[in-house]
N, C-alpha and C positions, 0 to 999 in steps of 0.2 A: 140485050146483048147476047149473042150466041156463045155457047160454051166453047172453050178452047179444047184442043186435043188432050192436053194434060188434065184438064178438069173432067173430061169424059172418061179418061182412063182411071183416074182416082175414084170417081163416083162408081163406075162399073166394078172396080176391084172391091170396094167396100160392100157394094150390093151383093156381089157373088160370094164373098166370105159370109155374109149374113145368111144368104140362101143355103149355102152348104152347111153352115152351123145348124140351121133349123132342121135339116135332114138328119144330121148326126143326133141331134136332140130327140127327134122322133124315133130313131132307131134305139137309142138308149132307153126310151120309155117302154119299149116292147120286150126288153131283156132283163134277166136277173143278174145279180152280181156274179154268180157262178158262170153264167153264159158269157159275160163280157171278158172273163179271164180264161175261157176255154180255148184250146188250140188242138188241131188235129195231129200236128207233129211238132217237135221241139223247134224246128227251123221256121215255123210260122209265127206271126205276131197275133196275139189276141187283140180283140177290140180295145181292151183296156190299155194295152201297149200303144196302139195307134192313137188313142186319145191323148196319152201322155206325150207321145212324139209330136203330135200336132201342136200341143200346148208349148212344148219346148221350141219347136221350129218358129212359131209365131213370135214368141218372146225374143228369140235370138235375132231373127231376121228383121222383124218390123219394130217391135217395141225397143229393142236395143240398137240394131243396126241402122234403122231409119229414124227412130224416135230419140235415140241418145241415152236411153237408160242403161245401167250396168248390165253386162252379159253374165248371167248366173247359171246358164244352162249346163247340165251334166247329161249329155246325149246318151251315153251308155246306160245310164240308170233307166231311161225311158223304155229300153228293150229288155233290161234285166228283171224288171218287176214281174212277179208271178202271182199277183193278187194283193190282198190287204187294203185295197182302196175301194170303198163302196161307190156305186153308180152316182149317187147324189153328190159326192165329193168330186168325182171326175167331171161331172156335168158342170158343177159350180166353177171349178177351176178353168175349164175351157171357155165357158161363157164369159167369165171375167176377162180372160186373155183376148178373146175375140173382140170384146167391147174396147179394150185398151188398144188393140191393133187398129181397129176402125178409127178410133180417135186419132191415133198417130198418123194414119193415112190422110185423114181430114186436115191435118196441119201442114202437109207437104205443099210447098209453094212452087210456082213454075220454075224458079231458079234452082230449087233443090232437086227437082225430078231428074235432072241430068248430072247432079253431083255424084262423084265417085265415092263409094264407101267400101270398106273391107269387112267381110263377114265370113267366118269360117275359112279364112285365108283366101277367099275369092274377092277379086277386085271387080265390083259391079256398080252400075248406076243405081240410084234410088228406084228408078222405074224398073230396072231389071230385078232388083230385090223384091219389089212388090209383085211383079209378074211371077217370079219363082214361087213365092209363097202361095199365091192363088192357085197356080197349077198343081203344086205339091199338095195343098189342102184338098183340091178336087180329086186327085188320084187316091188319096187315103180315104176320102169320103166314099168313093166308089167301092173300095174294099170293105168298109164298114157296112154299107148297104148290102153288098153281096153276102157277107157272113150273116147279117141279120135275116135276110131272106132264107138262107139255108137253115138257120136255127129255128125260125118261126114258121116257115112254109107260107108266109103271107105275101100278098101283093101290097107293097107299102103305099101305093096310091099317089106317088109323086107326080105322075103325068096324067092323071085323070082329067085335068083341065084341057088336055089336047082336043077333046071332043066337045068342049064347051065353047060358047060364044065369046067367052072372055080370054080365049087362048092368046091373042095378041098382047093383052095386058099383063099376062104372067110370063111371057117369054122375053128374054132369052133364058 
């Protein structure tokens, strides 16, 4: 039996979150705790803040808004932090949250995908909530990659497969 559009969307969303998380994990592995809390200007977010923010966003929108868990997010605290959390702790928190979010996405039924939910005072469908989270996660992953490249001067190698015969297997 062929996959339905909702199944394709849910599978692709979970896969993209996993792919983006792996890139963040690779970036964190190349940086020191001081580097993840570094910022060029006070109005910039450090990588540590972005990781906290992604954790909060996933928890609020997917684990709570879609999955039904209590919403315990304190959004302002994600941006107020100025250190004090080691890389290993940030990595463990986000990995756990990504796993929980993927599990919550995996439980969405065809009927639920069009159900309306209210998250952060926004009235959205479950599909819109998931779409928002994936695009939001991608935007901040790009920022983390950019800052990691600036700090390390390294090519992170995420697209080396484009010249390989396995390109089609590793894309999108």
